N, C-alpha and C positions, 0 to 999 in steps of 0.2 A: 617741502617739508619735510623738517629731519624729526627725528626721534630724540627726547631729552635719552641720558643714562637711568633715567628711573624710568622712565616707558621702555627701554629696551630691556633692563632686568626683570623687569614686571611682564615684557613677553616673553623672553625665554625661561623664565620661572614657572610662565603658565604652559610651556608649550612641553617644560619634564624632558626636553629628549637630551639633556647634558648629564652626562655618568652622576656628576656630583649632586644632581637633584633629584635625580631618582635617587641613590642612596639615601641621601637626607628625608624624600617622603617614606621611605622604606624602615629608615630606624623610628623614624617618628610613628609609623604606624603597627611598628613592633611595638613601642614605649606605649603606645595609648591599649595596646592590648595586653600588655601585661600587668597594667596598672588597675584595668578593669576584671581580668580573672584575678589578681590579689585582692582585690575588694569584695568580688564574688564567693574567693572562698574565705573570705574570715565574716561574711554575713553567715555563709552556712555554718561554721565554727561555734559562732553566734545562738545560731537556734538551735543547735546538735545540744549547748549547754543549759538553753533554756529548757529543751525536753526533758534531760536529765534529772534538772533540779539541781545539779551539783557544778560550780565553777572550781577553777584549778588551782585555786588556794585552797578548796576543799578536799581534793583529793591528794593524801600524803604518798610519795613513794618511798618512805622509811616509816617501818612500822612503830609505835612508840607504846610506853607503857606496855599493859598485859593484849596490845593485839596482835604479836607474834606469834602465826602458825605453828 
């Protein structure tokens, strides 16, 4: 019994022994980790804003009217 090209591709991908497959797997895992870290950071930032009661729109970097020191 001979293997079809789809079966051969599935087998080689499952082995993960080819350098290209290893790189693809590495990049995929790095991407997943980066997305997870970004989501966690945004959740933490939102949580900090809720604790302080101020949003970024409320905080002005330029003093207005009589607010200058």
